[in-house]
N, C-alpha and C positions, 0 to 999 in steps of 0.2 A: 600516423594512419596514411601514408601517403599513397596513393593511388587515383585510376584515371576519375575527375570530375565526376560525378553525377546529378544529375534532376531529380530531388527524391520528396515527396511526398508521403507524409506522417497524421493518421489521422485520431484524433482522440476526442472523446465526450469532452474532458478537459483538461485545462495548459495554465500555465503559469500567467496571473499573479494565482489562481488557483491551488488551494495546498492539498496536498492526497500523496498516495503512493504513485498512483498512476503517472500525476502530472511532475512526481520528483522522477522518475526513472525517462519521461519521453523527454521533461528538460533536461535531462544530462546526455542521451543519446543523442536531440538534436542538434543541442548548442555544439556539444563535443564532434559531430559530422561536419558541422559547418564550418568551424576551426579547422578543420582537416582540408576545406576547400571545395567543399560538396555545394551546391546552390537547393537548400532546403526550406520545405514550405511546411507547416502547420495546419490542418483544417481540425476548429474543433467549435466549441460552443460560443457561442456571443457571452459577454462580460461586461456589465456596466465600466467598473471600476480598470480594466485595460486601456490603456492610454498608448499603447505603443503598436505600431502595426508591423514590428521589426524589432524582436530580443536577442540578445548576445548573439545577432547575426542568422538569427532562422524569421521568416518572412510567417505571418500569421494572417488565419482565413477564417472570420469569423462567419458563425451559421447560427440563425434561430431556430433552431432548431429542437426539442427536445421527447424521451419516451424511449420506445424500445419496441421491438417488433409483435411481443405476445402482448403485450398492454395500449399499442398503440404509438404511433407519433405525431408530432404535431408543429407545425412552421415549414422553412423552404428545404423540406426533403426531395425533391426535384432538383431546385438547384443546387444541393450539395451533389446528386446523382451527375447531374450533366457536369460539374465542376470535376468532380475526378477523374472522372470517364473521359472527358475532355480534355487529361494538364498535359500529357504528352511528358508524366515520369519515364523516368529509366525503371525504377522499383518506388511502389506503395507499402508502405509498414502500417496496418491499423490495429489498436491494439485495445482488449478485451472486449466480448461477448456481451451481450443483454443492454448495449446500450445504441443512440442511433447510428457513432459515424461506422461503427460494421452493419448493424442490423440494414439501415436502409442502401446499403450495395447490391443486399444479396442480388434482387434482379438485373443488374448492371454488371457485374463479377466478369460475366463472358464480352462486354466491350471497353474492357479495360486490357490496355495489351501491354501497358507495363507488369514486371514481374514485381507477384504479389506476393506479399508479408506476413504472418497476422500471427498476436501473443493472443490467445483465449485466456489467459489473467484468468485459469482457475476452476471459469462452469460454477460458480455460485450456486447457480439457481436449477443444477441439474438435479434435485431431488423436488424441484418446485412445482405441484404439480399446475402450475398457470403456464409452465416452461415445458410440457408436456409433447405438445408438437412441435414446436420450437426447435427442441434437440432430439426430437425424431425425426428432420430435415438435417440437423448439423452434418452427419458426414458427408452427402451429399457438397454442402457446403463445402466445409474444407476440402476439398478435392480439387474445388477450382482454383484455392491458393498454390505459389509453387514452393512454399516453404513455414514452416510453423516455429515458431518458438515456445517451448516452455522454460521453468523457473525451476521446477519439479524435475526429480528421476523418476516416482513416483505419487502422483497423485490424482483427482477427479479426472482434469484434461488428457494428462498423458495417457493413462489407463483410457481414457475412451477412446483418443488418437488411436492406440495399440490394440481396440478389441474393433475397431473398424477398418484393421488393415493398413493403417496410415504410417507409412514410414520418412516422410521424408518431411524431417525434424532436425531443431537442433536444442542440445540442455546447453542456456545461460544464464551463470546466477544471476540477482540481485547483486548489490553492491553500494556503496558510498563513498562521498566524493572524496579526494585526497586535498581538493583544493578548501574545503573544509575542516577535514578531521587533523590534518598533518598539521598545523600551527600548533604553537604553544599552549596550553592553556590560561585564559584570563584569571587570574588567581581573587577580581573584584568578584564575579559574581555571586557568592557566597555571602557577602556586606549584601549587597544591591538585592538581594531575595530575602536578606532577615533572616540568614542561618547561620549559626555557628560552624566555627572550623573542628571542631571537637563532635558536631551531626554525624551519624550515620544516614545518608542518605536513601532510599528507594525511588525513584521514577520508573513512571506508565506513560507513557507519550499514544495518543491516537484520538482519531473522531471514523465516525461520531462517538459521542461519550456512550451513549445505549448499546451498541455492538463491540466496547475494544475492554474491553472487562473492568473498568473503572471502579463499579458496583462492587465487584466481587472483592478485589483487592482495598478497596477501604473497609470491607468488613472481616478480611484475613490481615489487613493493620491495627484494625478496631481489636482484633482478637491475640495477636501475634504479643508475645512477653518479653519486652527490652530488656529485663535484666537488670533494670535501673540505668541505662544506657541512653543519651539524651538521642532522640530520632525523629528524621522527616520526611515524610512522604509529599511529594509533586506527583500529583495529577493532572495532568498538561494535556490539554485538548477544545475542541470549540461547544467553551460553554456558554449556556444560552444565555441573552442578553437580556433582563429585563425592559419588556415595551407598558406604555400606558394602554391600559384595555382598551382602546379603541385604536390604537397602534395594533392589538394583538385582532380586534375583528377586522380589522382593513387587511391585516394580512393572510390570515386564514383564508377570508372571502378569496381576495387574488389565487391562491394557492388553490381550493378547491376547483375555481370555476377551469385554470390552468388545466391540472389533472383532469377534470369531469370534461374537458375539450381532449385533450390526449389517449386517453384509457377509459371513458364514460363511467359509469354509476358503479362500476365494480371495480376499476381502480379508486374511486374516493372511497369505497368503501376500505378498500386494501390498506389506505393512507392513513384513514383514521383511525383505524387498528393497531395500527403500527405506532401513530402519534400517541396515545393513549397509553399503548406500553413506554413507550419513552419516558412518558409524562411518570409512570408509575415506577422506571426503572430510578429514573432523576431524583424521584421524592426516596427513594430507600438509600440511594447514594447520599446523600444529602442527613440521612438518620446517622448511617454509620460513619459518616465523616465528624460529625456533632459527638458521638459516643468516644473517636479515636481522641478528637481533641481537646476531650474533657479529662484524659487520662494525664498525670502526669509523665514529663519528658515527650509526650507526645506533640507532634504539629502536624499539619495538613493544607498545604497549598494547592488550589485551584487557581490554575493559570491557562493562558491562552499565548505563549511566548513568540516574540518574532525569532525567525527563525537563526539569526544570528544569537540571539543568548541563548536559545532550544540548544546549540550546538555545545555552548560550553556548560549550560546544564549535564549533556549529556558525558563529560567530560569528568566533570564534577562528582557525580554521581555515585555512591558506592555499590549501589546495583539495582541496572535494568531489571523491574516485574513487569511480565507480558502474561495480559490472562482473556485477551479478545475473543468473543465466540466465532468468529469467521474470517479466516486467511486466504489467502493465496502464498507469498513469499514473505514475509513480513520484514520491508525497510529497516525498522527501528531497531530488529535484531545486528545487521550488520553495521549499522551505526553505531552501537555500543560498541562491538566490538571494534569500529575504525577510533572510537575512544579512548579503548585499551578499559572500560568496563563493562564487567563482565554481566551478562543477563541471568535471567533465570524466568523461563516459558513454558505454559502448560504445551503439549503437543496439536496445534492449531497449523494448518498450512502444512509446510515443509520443518517447520523451524528443529524441530528435532535432527533433518539435514542440517541446517543451518548450524544447529547445534558439533553435528560431529563435522561440517563440511570446514568453520572457525575453529571448533577447540576455543571454542570462549563464553560456554555456558550452562544450564545444565535444565532438564525438564521435569518439573512437577505432573506427575499423572495426573488424566481427567479422560472422563467419559464424551466420547461423542454421539448426539444423538440421531435419530434417523435421520433427522432431516441434514445432518452434517453440520450440527452446529455445536462446538467445544463446548460444554459448561464446565469451568472451576468449579473444583472444591474449596472456598476460603476458608474451612479447616485447616485441609494440606498444604494449602498455599502458606498459611501462615505460621506451618512447621518448617516447611521449607525456607521460607527468608526467616526465618528465626535461626535454621541451621547455617546459612550462608551466613548470617549475619555474623554470628560466634567462630566461624573459621578463616579470618582476614588471608594465613596462606595459600588456603585454596584459594579464593578471589583473586589474589595477585596473581595467582599461576594463570587462571581462567582472563585477567584481562590482557596478562601479557603476554598468550599465546594466541589469543583474538586478534590481536594489535600489529602481531607479528602476519598471521595468514592473511588477516584483510591487505597489509601493506604488501603481500605477493599475489594475490590471488583476484583482490575484491575491491579492486579499486576502481572508478567510471574510466580511470584510464588505460585501464586494463584488458575491460569489460567492454569500452566503444569502440574497437578493433573486430569485435565478434559480428556484431550488430554491421558493420561496414563490408565484410568480408562475406555476411549472408546476404544483403541487399545487393552487391554486387553477383550473387553468385557463386564463391570462390570460395564458399567453408566445404572442405571436404571431406568426403564422407569419414575419414578417422579424428580428424579434429570434432567434427561433428559426435560423435559416438562416444567420445570421454567426456569421465565427469572432471568437474574442478577440482578433486582433489587426484587427479590423474590415475583413479581407474578406471579398469571400461565398464561400462554401463552394461544392464544386461537387454 
């Protein structure tokens, strides 16, 4: 990625060591830009567990801010605005709408002289009544950016941009790290998790648990007819840690006070309803896990593995199953392809595009409700899981194809130069208008 060194500012709500899709993409892009010789700073939320001001050559500037424009922001908002406006960057990259590092900049976008690039990241709240006025203003805000980056050829954010006549964009796919997935698999990972070599391993990965389809997959697994074969289901995510009653009360009180200050009573009520729904989903998930565990030859592991172990589990799994309710461009599907592990996904986000791009997976049909949430049918998912398990030749073909296409097009080594070219203003119209498959985009 040799080019004239640039002074770059990347803005995102959370960053390493926080874990999640946004964090992983920004970490990969930021660290590779720094490795290419650019001066890279990330502006992000303060984290008590972050113990370094420089990570992989990337400077971290923390701000104690939370919330968004629709529901209210609280904390060092003005300090953040002044920092970005006065940073003196060659280019600023902001990732994701509906969070403070983007929303707080609306009033000062005209003060930022740098080239401004924005990754909308799906517009998950487009159909949420709370965000009606927010998205009514969005077209004029997007026009203040020099360039937009989308991860999908067709999704609600890019469709929104096209509908409002915006053409200053590129489609840049997500990917998976060759530094993590190109190494030889660890033959001891199954033994460390107590999984037999002959077990067929289903894997799902995602947080928060209540939104990533763990309940639907647990039910599908309980309904699965394994035909007498031993199987294991690994449900990886941020499972809640049991707290003493006094700890739960204190934590809940602090969170309620924070939300009340940032989002008002309406925000507290919304969070309370979400908490009740999450508890209901977790209870249902536990019940289906218990039902599956009671069946001969089946075992369920609820894990929150360190990243290094999770990569090895990707490599040893026989099938990644993904039934998330809401996504944009799920990294786990690229990671499955990178591991040479076939995937079965519901049509959430641009999962269908990823299956086509990588050739590494198949799609289980599922309806999308009026709010844009994908609702997996556990019975249909169970049938497709069983079909995949009983067709080893197809699984082997999908795994090999996905691995080969990932290595060619979807490593961060291949993707990071696109970000560099966009930030430098050197992405040509021809390259910006071509899909990752090499086909011309509509």
